[in-house]
N, C-alpha and C positions, 0 to 999 in steps of 0.2 A: 471655358473654351469659347462658349454662346457668346461673350463678351466680344473675344477676341475677336470672332468672326463679324460681329455686329459693326467694330471698329474701323475691319478693312472693309467693308459692304458700303460703310457711310461716308467713309474719308475721301473715295473717289469724288462724289459730290462738290465737298469744299476745295478742293485740289485742283477742281475743273479750270476755274477762270486763270490759274497760273500756268496750268499747263496749257492751256489753249495760247495764251501770249507767248509763252516762250517757244511752242510748237507752228503758232502762226493758223490758228484752225477756226474753221468755221463751228458753227453749233453742231450740224450733221455729223459731221467727222468727228467732233468730240462725242459725240452720242454713242459712235462704235465703241468707245470703252465701258460703256455702261452695257450696251449691246452683247459683246463681248464677254462679259462678266455672268451678264442673264445666261448666254447661250450654253456657257459650260452647265450654269443650273438644271436648265432643261435637260443638255445631255445626260446628267448624271442622274436626274430622275426618271430614265428609262432600266436604268440597269441596277440602282444605286444597292438597293435590296440584294440584290444576288453577289454584289461585290461584299457587302456587308456579312452575307450568309459565308461565304467563301473567305473572308480573312479573317472574320472575328469584328465585334464591336469594339475592341481596345485599339485593335491596329488599325480601323476605320476612320476613328474618331483623330486619333493621332496622327496617322498618317496624313488625313486630308488637313489637319493642322499646319503640321510641318508644309503641305505641299502651296496652302495660303502664303506662308513665310517666305517661301521662296519666289513666289511669282511678285510678292511686294519685291525683293531687293530686284528682282529682273524691272519691275514697275521703274523705279527709282535712279537704274543704271543708264537703261536706256535713251539715246540720245533723241531717238524719232517713232511716229506712228506705228513702225514696221516692230520695235519690240514692246512699245507700251501697251498696245493691244492684243497680243498673244499672253502679256503678263496677265491682265486683267480677267481673260480666260482663264487659264491655270489659274486665278484666286479663287474665280467662280465655279469652277467644276471640283475643285478639293474643298471651299468651303460650303458648297451644296452636302458633300459625304458630311462634314462635323455636323451640319444642322440634321440632316435626317437621321443621323445616328443617335445622335443628342435626345431628339424628339421621341424616338422609339422606343428608349432607353428610361425617361421620364414616365411616357405612360403608360408602359409596363411596370416598373419599379411603383408607381404612387396609385395606379389603378382608378378607381371613383374619384379622387382628388387629382387626376391629372391636369385638369383645366386649371388648379391653384398653383399647380407646379411650373406647367408651361408658361403662365403668366409670370410666373414670380423670376422664371430664368430671363423672358426676356424683359425684366424689371432692370436685370442686370447689360441685358444687348442696350438696354435706351442710355443707361448711365453710361456705358464706353461710348452708344453714340454722342453722348453729350459731349464728349471730350476729344472725339476726332475735330469737327469746327473749330476748337479753341485751341485746340493744339496747332493745326494747320496755321490759322490767325495770329499766334503767339510766336510759331516758329520763324513769320514773314515778318511781322513786327520788328523782331528783335536780330534779326538780318540771317537767319540759320537757313530761310528757304525753308520750302514748302516739303522737301526729301526729308527734312530731320524729325516731322511728324510720323512716318513710318516706320522709325529704327525701335524706335523705346518701344513699340508692341511685339515686337519682334525678338527682343531682350527680355518683354516680361514673358514668351510662351515656351523660352528656353528656362525659365525659372520655374515656372507652373508645369513641366515637365520632368522637372528633377525630383519635384514634389509628387506627384501625383502619378508619374506614369506607370507604375508599378501595380496601383489599382486595377485588380479585375470589375468589369461590368456585366448586367445581367445577359443571358441568353434570352433569347425573345421566346413566347411561351410556345409556338410551334415549330423550331427549332429542331432540325432534325440531328443525330448523334454526332455524323461527321461538319456540323455547321453549315451544311448546304441548306438553302433555303426551301423550306417545305410549301406545299402551294396552299395559300390560306383560303380563305373565304371570298368570292366572289364580293366586288366593290360594290355597295349597293347606291340606287341612286340619290338618298339619300344624303351619302360622301358625296357624292358628284355636286351636290348642290350648294354644301359648305367649301368644298374645292373651288366651284367657281367664285363663291364669296371671296374668298382668300385671295383668287387671282385679283381682283378688281380693288380690295383694299391694299392689296402689295402696289399694285399701277397707281392706286392715287396716291400714296405716303413715297414712292422714289421719283415721280413728279415731283413731289415738290422738294425732296432731299436732294434730287441731283441737279434739278435747275433753279432751285431759290434762290442760293445766292445769286446766280446770273439774273434774276428777277428782279429782286432788291437789288442789284446795282445796277441795271439798266433802268430799272422802273420807279426806283425814289430816290437815285442820286448820293447812294451810298457809294464810298471807296470800295475798292473788291476785298481789301482786308476785313473791314467793317463789314460788309454783306458776308462774309463768310463766316466770322466769329457771332452775326445777329440771326444767322441761322441755327444757333444752339437755343432760343426759344423754341422754336419746333420739336427739338429733339428732349429739351427739357420739359416740356408739356404732354410728350410721349410717355417719359417716367411715371410723370403723376397720373396719368390715366392708367399706364400699366400697373401701376401700385396702388391705383383703386379697383380697377379690374380684378387684380389677386385676392382682394379684401372681399370684394363682392362675389366673387365665383364660387363663394364659403355658400352662401344662400342662395344665389340667384342661377339659373341656368346661363350655358353660352348663350342659348339664340335669345333669351332676352336683354343679357347684356351687350349682344353684338347691336339688337335693334338700336339700344341708347346712346351708344358710341359712334354707330354710324349718322346717327341723327343730328347730336354736338358738329361731327365732323363736315357735316354739309350745312348747317344753321353757320359755322363759323368760316368756312371759307370763303365766301363772298367777299366779305369783309374782307380778307387778306388779299383777294385778285383786284377788288373796283376800287379800295379803299386809294386818295389820292394822296394821303401825308404817311408819313413814313411811320406815326407812332400806333395809327390805326391799322396800318397793316400788320404791322407785328404784333399787334394785340389779335388780329383775325388768324395770323399765323399761330400762336400758343392755342386758339381754341382748336383751330383744327387737327393741332398736332393732338390737345388733348382728347378730343374725340377716336381719331384714327389710332393712336396708341394700343387700344388693347382688340383692335379688328385683328390681326395677323394671330397673335396665341389664342385666341377665344374661336376664331376660325377654325384655326388647325387640333384645338383639343374637340371642338364638337365635329371635325369631319376625321379626325381619329377614334372618337366614340360611336363613329358610325361601321366602322368596320374591326368589330372585337375579334382577338387573335389573328390578325394580321396589320400588323403594327406596322413591319418594316416596309412591306408594301404601300401603305397606306400614307405613312409619312416620304417615301420617296416620289409616289407620286404628287404629291402637294410639291413638290422640287420644281416640277414641270409648270404647273402652275403658276406658282410665286416666280419662278426663273422666268418664265414665258411672257408674264405682265412686263417684267422688269427689262427683257428683249424687246418688248414691242413699244411701251407706252412711252418712255422717256425718248427712245428713237424720233416716233410721230412727232411728240412735243417738239423736240429739235429742229426736226425739218419741217414744221410748222412755223418753229422762230423765224427762221431763213427766209419764210416769205412772209411773215404778218406781222413780226416783230412776238418776242415773246412774253409781252403783257395781253396781246390776243391768245395767242395757242395757251397759254394756261387754261382757257375755258374750258378744255377738253376734260378737265379734273372733273368738274361738276357734274355730269351726265353719269359720271362713271362712281360715285358716291351716292346718287340716287339709284342706279340700279343694285348697289352694294346694299340700301337701305330696303328696296323691295323685295329682294333675295331672303333677307333676314326675315322679315316677315313672312314669306311664304315658307320657307325651310321651318322657323320655328314652329310654325302649325303642323307642318307635315310630320316633324319630330315626335309633338305632342301623339298624335296619332296614332 
């Protein structure tokens, strides 16, 4: 289910060049699709733990997944932005419900190894994210159109539900008898430090994930199908980074790993952004993805670990940070691209990575104290 959500979140980037051409959209208007998706996640973050407590974790998880599928069907069947933007909003709010529920379940079930479990779940997410641009590019090249790339995951969800829907999920450790959410401990300053770091990491990741295909098409001369397919390098590198993080998380703390991964991303991004040639740009894209891949799962694990006994609320508030980052950062980049060009606009990613690196160092020292 995490992989299904990751595919649907990621696929918005590779389909955007096709949707922009089909609906004759500028960068700023096109970015409203990303913003609508993110707005849904932000809103869900304010009350998601209440929904989980009222409905139960199984209903929240599967209800959210099929809500995403419904939004995807609306997206591929709508002839204008008046349908496509609300569709992505539905995908965002329902997808966030899937994400926060899965994070809370894994954290409660695996305890001190939650960083490993969450990182491994994000390995699956990365694998499915890699499939998204490949499937879009292959569908377009084969003449099936970009819409075909959203049909297969919906069919996969139906098969997944047929196999696993009856499985029960763990209750949160502080749940009341009637499944109403109990009041947990106050979220600590250390939690909010990692929350901010997660937001910065998500902002950087999705600026590249959503606009990377357009940057490659406009800045390197690649065709749109080739640019969409080339974005696979970013998601493949994220997969490698998350696999490595899941192994290293058995021996190193999330704070230490966050410092390492953000440093790698910060060193790789200028190579992607400033290189004049396609090969160097793709090498920089891979290195950036390698570093940024572990930021989200490690940051989530560190944040939830800083909120013991309050995992549902901690996971829900993380959706506000992550969703808010997706809501603001890609839209700002798109609006800047309309004014100064997408190449110059991409420069906003560098200070976000630097700020995240500084915060990892500070939060790591605070956590050790």
